[in-house]
C-alpha positions in Angstrom: -35.8 98.5 113.1 -33.6 96.3 110.9 -32.3 93.2 112.4 -29.0 91.6 111.2 -29.1 87.7 111.3 -26.2 85.6 110.1 -25.3 82.2 109.1 -22.5 81.1 106.9 -24.4 81.1 103.7 -27.2 83.5 104.6 -27.0 87.0 105.9 -30.3 88.8 106.3 -31.2 92.4 106.9 -34.9 92.4 107.9 -37.0 95.3 108.6 -40.7 95.5 109.5 -43.3 98.4 109.3 -47.0 99.0 109.2 -48.8 100.9 106.5 -50.6 103.0 109.1 -50.6 102.8 112.9 -54.2 104.5 113.1 -56.9 102.5 111.4 -60.7 102.0 111.7 -60.8 98.2 110.8 -58.3 95.4 110.9 -58.7 95.1 107.0 -57.0 98.5 106.8 -53.8 97.1 108.3 -50.9 96.0 106.2 -47.6 94.8 107.5 -44.6 95.1 105.2 -41.6 92.9 105.8 -38.4 93.8 103.9 -35.7 91.0 103.4 -32.4 91.8 102.0 -30.2 88.7 101.3 -26.5 89.1 101.1 -26.1 85.3 101.0 -25.6 82.8 98.2 -28.7 80.4 98.5 -32.4 80.9 98.5 -33.8 80.7 102.0 -37.2 79.7 103.1 -38.5 81.9 105.9 -41.5 81.1 108.2 -43.3 84.0 109.7 -45.8 84.3 112.6 -47.9 87.3 112.9 -49.4 87.6 116.4 -51.8 90.5 117.3 -51.5 91.3 120.9 -54.0 93.4 123.0 -53.2 96.0 125.5 -52.4 93.3 128.1 -50.0 91.7 125.7 -52.3 88.6 125.3 -52.5 87.0 121.8 -55.9 87.7 120.2 -55.0 86.4 116.7 -52.3 84.6 115.1 -51.5 83.9 111.5 -48.7 82.3 109.6 -46.9 83.2 106.4 -44.0 81.8 104.4 -41.7 83.1 101.7 -38.5 82.2 100.1 -35.8 85.0 99.8 -33.3 84.8 97.1 -31.8 88.3 96.8 -34.2 91.0 98.0 -37.9 90.4 98.9 -40.8 92.3 100.2 -43.6 90.4 101.9 -46.9 92.2 102.5 -49.4 90.8 105.0 -53.0 91.9 105.2 -55.5 90.8 107.8 -59.2 89.9 107.5 -61.6 87.3 109.0 -61.3 88.8 112.5 -63.1 91.3 114.5 -61.2 93.7 116.8 -62.7 96.3 119.1 -61.4 99.8 119.1 -58.3 100.1 121.1 -54.6 99.7 121.3 -52.9 96.6 119.8 -49.3 95.4 118.9 -48.5 93.4 115.9 -45.6 91.1 116.7 -43.7 89.3 113.9 -41.5 86.4 114.5 -39.4 85.1 111.6 -37.6 81.8 111.5 -35.1 80.6 109.0 -32.1 78.4 108.7 -33.9 76.1 111.3 -32.6 78.2 114.3 -32.3 81.8 113.4 -35.2 83.6 114.9 -36.0 87.3 114.9 -38.9 89.2 116.6 -40.3 92.6 115.8 -43.1 94.6 117.5 -45.1 97.5 116.1 -48.0 99.2 117.9 -51.2 100.3 116.3 -54.5 101.7 117.2 -58.0 100.7 115.9 -60.2 103.8 116.2 -64.0 103.8 116.4 -66.0 105.3 113.5 -67.0 108.0 115.9 -63.3 109.0 116.1 -63.2 109.7 112.4 -62.6 113.1 111.0 -66.4 113.8 110.1 -67.6 112.6 113.5 -65.0 114.6 115.4 -65.8 117.7 113.3 -69.5 117.5 114.2 -68.5 117.1 117.8 -66.6 120.3 117.7 -69.0 122.1 115.4 -72.2 121.6 117.6 -70.7 123.2 120.7 -69.1 126.1 118.6 -72.5 126.7 117.0 -74.2 126.8 120.4 -71.6 129.3 121.8 -71.7 131.4 118.5 -75.6 131.6 118.7 -75.4 132.6 122.4 -72.8 135.4 121.6 -75.0 136.7 118.7 -78.1 136.8 120.9 -76.3 138.3 123.8 -74.8 141.0 121.4 -78.4 141.9 120.2 -79.6 142.0 123.7 -76.8 144.4 124.7 -77.3 146.6 121.6 -81.0 146.7 122.3 -80.6 147.7 126.0 -77.9 150.4 125.1 -80.1 151.7 122.3 -83.1 152.0 124.8 -80.9 153.9 127.4 -79.6 156.3 124.7 -83.2 156.9 123.6 -84.4 157.4 127.2 -81.4 159.7 127.8 -82.1 161.7 124.8 -85.8 161.9 125.6 -84.9 163.1 129.1 -82.5 165.8 127.8 -85.0 167.1 125.1 -87.7 167.3 127.8 -85.5 169.4 130.0 -84.8 171.9 127.3 -88.4 172.7 126.5 
């Protein structure tokens, strides 16, 4: 969601988004901060990226700085930390012009490798294979029993006609 922040010489429209909200490792996460400056001077911006767990406690905090002249895009990647699978929130706090602060929040999920497409496919394929095998065996048993009954019935009718 864009936030409009103002000062006499600086007017920023800031938006914040994540490249993907379902990831398997924190290294897969990229945050994009879009700055649009309608002001007249280059503006230094201090950024703090806090990763919050599902209890809203900070599990990692990293800083970033940029200078915005007209338009700017700042991409932030994450490495050097290990997070367990689960739900998290990335909170971005921007500070510029010494006292103008904005805060953004975006949720994301770190999935376990077992949750990947191939793993989930095998989780589904195994039960389906067992059910299919059971149905095939049941069908052969039913056909065998029905064939046996027809043969016995036919043998009984042929014997009565003699």
